[in-house]
C-alpha atoms as one frame of an Amber mdcrd trajectory, in Angstrom:
protein
   0.000   0.000   0.000   1.551   3.295  -0.973   1.892   6.263   1.360  -0.545
   8.449  -0.596  -3.370   5.896  -0.109  -2.522   5.605   3.588  -2.536   9.408
   3.923  -5.904   9.648   2.134  -7.366   6.948   4.410  -6.130   8.919   7.430
  -7.574  12.173   6.071 -10.896  10.459   5.273 -11.106   9.143   8.842 -10.305
  12.610  10.231 -12.974  14.132   7.989 -15.592  11.663   9.267 -14.558  12.382
  12.868 -14.763  16.166  12.425 -18.119  15.877  10.662 -19.507  13.812  13.537
 -18.174  16.307  16.082 -19.776  19.215  14.180 -23.100  17.366  13.999 -22.921
  16.704  17.744 -22.265  20.362  18.584 -25.105  21.423  16.286 -27.463  18.903
  17.936 -26.481  20.197  21.388 -27.058  23.786  20.257 -30.528  22.867  19.016
 -31.250  21.009  22.271 -30.351  24.110  24.317 -32.452  26.334  22.053 -35.407
  23.938  22.295 -34.995  23.726  26.064 -34.968  27.538  26.285 -38.080  27.730
  24.119 -39.940  25.040  26.115 -38.829  26.256  29.539 -41.200  25.957  32.466
 -39.106  27.997  34.871 -37.322  31.160  33.711 -33.730  30.689  32.587 -31.031
  33.310  32.905 -30.947  34.863  29.427 -27.235  35.716  29.448 -26.257  32.266
  30.741 -28.193  30.603  27.912 -26.642  33.052  25.440 -23.149  32.191  26.730
 -23.827  28.462  26.419 -25.179  28.731  22.863 -22.356  31.090  21.862 -19.736
  28.685  23.231 -21.255  25.784  21.328 -21.412  27.908  18.177 -17.774  29.003
  18.572 -16.670  25.378  18.858 -18.732  24.486  15.777 -17.036  27.267  13.789
 -13.587  26.134  14.959 -14.327  22.567  13.887 -15.734  23.745  10.538 -12.537
  25.719   9.937 -10.472  22.640  10.809 -12.628  20.598   8.406 -12.109  23.190
   5.664  -8.313  22.979   6.058  -8.473  19.185   6.057 -10.550  19.189   2.867
  -8.062  21.570   1.274  -5.222  19.224   2.234  -7.161  16.318   0.705  -7.781
  18.289  -2.493  -4.099  19.132  -2.811  -3.160  15.461  -2.297  -5.414  14.282
  -5.138  -3.634  13.402  -8.346  -4.089  15.942 -11.095  -6.798  15.017 -13.617
  -5.115  16.764 -16.572
C-alpha cells in the first residue's frame, strides 16, 4: 500500500470524525435552544446566550479545521489533466 493511499485513508477518517463532532455540537445547540423555548421555569438569558455562543464558537472552529483538512485532501489528489 503506498503512502498516498494511507494518507488519504487517514484524512478520510479525520474528515468523518470532524463531521460527527460538528453534527454533535449542532445537535447540542438545538437542544439548548429547544430547552430555552420550552422552559417551564425562567432561565437566565445571558447564561443561555453564553452556552449557545460557546457551542457555536466550537462548531465554527471545527468547521474551519474541516475546511483545512478538505483543502489538504484536495491538494493530495492526483491531477486530472
